[in-house]
ZATORVO-84385 format. One line per 8 residues: for each residue x, y, z of N, C-alpha, C, O, CB. Coordinates in steps of 0.02 Angstrom, whole numbers, plus 50000, padded with zeros to 5 digits. Glycine has a CB too. Layout:
// ZATORVO-84385
X:Y:Z:X:Y:Z:X:Y:Z:X:Y:Z:X:Y:Z | ...
END
This chain:
// ZATORVO-84385
51194:49848:49912:51160:49874:49876:51104:49883:49871:51071:49831:49868:51169:49862:49846 | 51074:49934:49868:50992:49957:49882:50957:49949:49824:50966:49980:49772:50979:50036:49905 | 50910:49900:49838:50855:49890:49799:50816:49970:49756:50803:50024:49783:50803:49850:49856 | 50806:49949:49686:50770:50024:49658:50715:50025:49675:50684:49974:49689:50766:50042:49585 | 50684:50095:49677:50616:50070:49671:50584:50094:49610:50611:50117:49560:50575:50090:49729 | 50515:50083:49623:50470:50054:49556:50493:50119:49492:50509:50102:49435:50360:50054:49579 | 50492:50162:49504:50473:50245:49478:50539:50220:49435:50545:50200:49377:50475:50335:49544 | 50593:50231:49494:50681:50217:49437:50694:50171:49416:50735:50183:49372:50749:50219:49461
50678:50099:49421:50657:50044:49365:50616:50056:49301:50634:50035:49246:50619:49996:49396 | 50560:50090:49313:50522:50094:49257:50566:50165:49219:50562:50170:49158:50433:50102:49279 | 50596:50203:49249:50623:50269:49209:50672:50234:49158:50674:50232:49097:50667:50331:49262 | 50729:50195:49227:50762:50159:49168:50775:50094:49105:50822:50073:49072:50792:50158:49187 | 50701:50078:49114:50694:50027:49078:50666:50078:49000:50684:50060:48944:50638:49966:49121 | 50625:50138:49011:50621:50193:48987:50686:50205:48929:50682:50195:48869:50616:50238:49046 | 50743:50228:48968:50789:50239:48924:50815:50182:48873:50823:50188:48812:50837:50260:48961 | 50826:50124:48916:50830:50072:48876:50791:50055:48803:50821:50046:48750:50817:50033:48917
50730:50051:48811:50692:50056:48733:50725:50115:48709:50763:50099:48663:50601:50068:48728 | 50727:50165:48718:50750:50226:48672:50808:50210:48639:50820:50227:48581:50763:50292:48710 | 50867:50156:48696:50937:50161:48675:50913:50102:48622:50934:50116:48566:51006:50146:48738 | 50881:50051:48622:50867:49992:48573:50835:50017:48524:50846:49987:48471:50828:49935:48597 | 50802:50058:48520:50765:50122:48441:50804:50121:48426:50806:50092:48372:50736:50200:48433 | 50881:50152:48457:50913:50193:48418:50975:50150:48392:51008:50171:48345:50929:50257:48456 | 50989:50085:48427:51035:50039:48382:51009:49970:48370:51037:49918:48386:51103:50031:48414 | 50953:49977:48339:50925:49911:48308:50979:49881:48268:51001:49826:48283:50860:49922:48261
50998:49908:48228:51052:49856:48186:51108:49819:48232:51120:49759:48229:51098:49902:48126 | 51133:49854:48263:51165:49825:48290:51146:49754:48353:51174:49704:48377:51194:49877:48304 | 51101:49780:48357:51083:49728:48432:51017:49674:48393:50999:49619:48414:51039:49793:48523 | 50983:49721:48319:50945:49659:48296:50986:49584:48287:50945:49538:48288:50916:49679:48227 | 51058:49561:48277:51070:49518:48249:51068:49456:48321:51081:49396:48316:51135:49537:48204 | 51054:49483:48369:51034:49469:48438:50950:49441:48457:50941:49401:48503:51049:49539:48474 | 50912:49458:48431:50836:49472:48430:50832:49515:48473:50807:49504:48528:50786:49417:48443 | 50866:49595:48450:50820:49647:48500:50823:49675:48466:50872:49710:48453:50830:49677:48563
50769:49673:48436:50742:49737:48380:50684:49790:48394:50665:49811:48449:50712:49702:48314 | 50661:49807:48330:50601:49848:48350:50544:49824:48390:50516:49850:48439:50573:49869:48295 | 50534:49769:48360:50475:49717:48398:50475:49723:48470:50434:49746:48509:50487:49636:48385 | 50550:49688:48481:50571:49689:48550:50564:49752:48599:50541:49751:48656:50637:49673:48547 | 50590:49808:48565:50571:49864:48597:50505:49901:48619:50487:49936:48666:50596:49896:48569 | 50471:49871:48549:50396:49890:48549:50353:49838:48628:50315:49864:48670:50358:49858:48450 | 50368:49787:48627:50348:49726:48693:50362:49757:48754:50325:49758:48802:50397:49649:48694 | 50442:49796:48748:50439:49815:48835:50422:49885:48837:50405:49912:48890:50516:49806:48882
50426:49914:48782:50376:49969:48803:50318:49971:48814:50297:50022:48842:50373:50006:48773 | 50263:49909:48792:50222:49902:48815:50208:49866:48897:50156:49871:48929:50204:49883:48767 | 50279:49825:48920:50273:49807:48973:50303:49867:49018:50307:49850:49077:50300:49742:48975 | 50326:49936:49005:50331:49974:49045:50278:50020:49068:50265:50042:49124:50374:49997:49030 | 50252:50029:49013:50162:50076:49016:50108:50017:49038:50052:50037:49054:50126:50113:48914 | 50119:49959:49041:50072:49927:49072:50092:49954:49174:50055:49977:49218:50082:49831:49041 | 50178:49932:49177:50202:49965:49233:50163:50031:49249:50112:50028:49283:50275:49978:49223 | 50185:50085:49226:50169:50145:49259:50093:50140:49253:50066:50188:49280:50204:50212:49227
50064:50109:49232:49971:50116:49231:49972:50094:49309:49966:50135:49354:49911:50047:49165 | 49983:50013:49322:49997:49957:49398:50037:50026:49446:50026:50023:49507:50075:49862:49377 | 50071:50071:49428:50098:50103:49508:50070:50140:49521:50053:50147:49579:50158:50131:49523 | 50049:50190:49463:49992:50254:49471:49937:50225:49517:49915:50253:49567:49951:50281:49389 | 49921:50165:49493:49840:50133:49520:49872:50112:49603:49844:50127:49656:49801:50038:49459 | 49930:50079:49597:49944:50079:49669:49961:50123:49739:49960:50112:49799:49979:50053:49665 | 49980:50186:49689:49998:50256:49740:49928:50278:49758:49913:50283:49817:50045:50329:49696 | 49875:50295:49699:49806:50312:49732:49788:50261:49782:49757:50286:49828:49748:50315:49679
49799:50191:49788:49781:50152:49829:49788:50161:49899:49753:50153:49950:49803:50108:49813 | 49859:50186:49882:49900:50205:49944:49884:50251:49989:49871:50253:50049:49956:50224:49929 | 49890:50303:49926:49833:50364:49968:49768:50354:50015:49761:50370:50074:49796:50405:49914 | 49718:50321:49966:49673:50286:49984:49665:50261:50078:49637:50281:50129:49684:50233:49933 | 49700:50218:50060:49714:50175:50135:49747:50216:50185:49733:50210:50244:49766:50108:50128 | 49797:50266:50161:49801:50311:50235:49752:50338:50254:49727:50326:50309:49843:50364:50239 | 49725:50392:50201:49646:50417:50221:49593:50361:50257:49565:50377:50309:49605:50442:50145 | 49582:50307:50234:49540:50248:50266:49591:50262:50346:49570:50301:50389:49552:50148:50212
49643:50231:50352:49670:50247:50414:49648:50282:50478:49623:50270:50533:49709:50274:50399 | 49677:50336:50434:49652:50397:50474:49570:50394:50495:49553:50388:50553:49666:50464:50428 | 49540:50398:50460:49478:50390:50491:49445:50332:50534:49395:50342:50569:49444:50397:50446 | 49488:50252:50526:49486:50213:50566:49518:50248:50638:49481:50258:50686:49517:50156:50536 | 49581:50264:50639:49614:50286:50718:49554:50327:50749:49536:50315:50807:49694:50344:50715 | 49521:50381:50708:49495:50441:50748:49415:50394:50772:49392:50402:50829:49486:50530:50689 | 49381:50351:50724:49342:50311:50758:49367:50267:50814:49338:50262:50868:49314:50278:50716 | 49413:50241:50799:49435:50200:50868:49454:50236:50925:49458:50210:50980:49494:50157:50858
49467:50309:50912:49483:50329:50983:49400:50354:51014:49387:50361:51074:49551:50402:50981 | 49359:50363:50968:49305:50358:51002:49269:50306:51033:49233:50306:51082:49274:50378:50974 | 49280:50278:51008:49263:50197:51037:49282:50206:51117:49249:50225:51165:49322:50122:50993 | 49339:50189:51110:49388:50197:51165:49378:50232:51213:49378:50209:51270:49441:50217:51150 | 49366:50291:51200:49349:50321:51259:49264:50312:51277:49253:50289:51333:49374:50399:51252 | 49230:50321:51252:49150:50289:51289:49180:50219:51310:49184:50213:51371:49066:50277:51223 | 49205:50158:51269:49212:50114:51298:49257:50108:51402:49249:50069:51449:49243:50086:51234 | 49290:50156:51393:49316:50175:51461:49271:50195:51496:49259:50179:51554:49362:50221:51465
49245:50230:51461:49208:50283:51524:49141:50245:51556:49110:50261:51607:49176:50369:51485 | 49129:50201:51521:49089:50136:51535:49110:50082:51587:49078:50061:51635:49086:50100:51474 | 49177:50066:51562:49215:50014:51599:49221:50032:51672:49222:49992:51719:49286:50005:51569 | 49226:50124:51676:49255:50124:51748:49148:50139:51806:49131:50131:51865:49342:50226:51753 | 49119:50157:51757:49048:50161:51778:49040:50115:51810:49034:50117:51871:48999:50164:51733 | 49037:50049:51766:49005:49982:51780:49045:49947:51845:49020:49904:51880:49009:49931:51709 | 49109:49971:51855:49162:49953:51893:49138:49970:51954:49143:49927:51999:49226:49982:51876 | 49109:50031:51968:49070:50061:52003:49022:50040:52037:49019:50034:52098:49053:50094:51978
48978:50028:51992:48914:50014:52007:48901:49947:52007:48853:49936:52044:48874:50045:51968 | 48923:49895:51979:48897:49837:51975:48956:49808:52021:49007:49837:52039:48883:49808:51901 | 48930:49728:52038:48952:49711:52070:49007:49653:52032:48992:49620:51982:48905:49703:52112 | 49067:49649:52063:49127:49629:52030:49112:49548:52004:49147:49526:51958:49196:49638:52085 | 49078:49520:52024:49062:49463:52005:48999:49476:51924:48970:49432:51891:49031:49425:52081 | 48997:49525:51920:48941:49528:51857:48990:49561:51797:48963:49583:51746:48861:49587:51877 | 49061:49564:51804:49098:49609:51763:49089:49561:51696:49061:49577:51644:49181:49628:51791 | 49124:49494:51713:49111:49469:51635:49067:49475:51604:49075:49447:51550:49112:49415:51621
49017:49501:51608:48943:49496:51586:48952:49555:51532:48919:49562:51480:48878:49511:51653 | 49005:49594:51555:49029:49663:51510:49101:49653:51485:49136:49703:51481:49029:49738:51559 | 49124:49602:51470:49195:49576:51440:49245:49606:51481:49302:49617:51463:49212:49596:51360 | 49215:49622:51551:49281:49644:51593:49318:49593:51644:49299:49568:51697:49261:49706:51638 | 49382:49584:51603:49410:49521:51664:49463:49545:51702:49520:49521:51707:49442:49445:51631 | 49436:49602:51734:49493:49629:51787:49462:49586:51853:49408:49557:51858:49494:49731:51800 | 49520:49594:51907:49490:49566:51976:49489:49621:52009:49477:49613:52069:49530:49509:52017 | 49496:49670:51994:49475:49745:52053:49476:49782:52013:49465:49841:52026:49522:49776:52118
END
């Protein structure tokens, strides 16, 4: 059985709140009344706000990850160029000074 998404769970709970409000007479015998429905609706509203905030953060994270990937690519390109030049122009015994662990 697949787990429900946040949005599906929120939607299902909103339907439940309306059902509770529409059937208070029967459900109030077991303390599922208007006050309970109002509390549940408050929980739904909180979850909606948090879910929206989370989606915004996911979008920002994706954007920042793309920015980081571009910066890493530029850094790696320059580092690779420097590595080649160092290995050509510097004695192998000094490579560690540049963070190069290669043996040749």
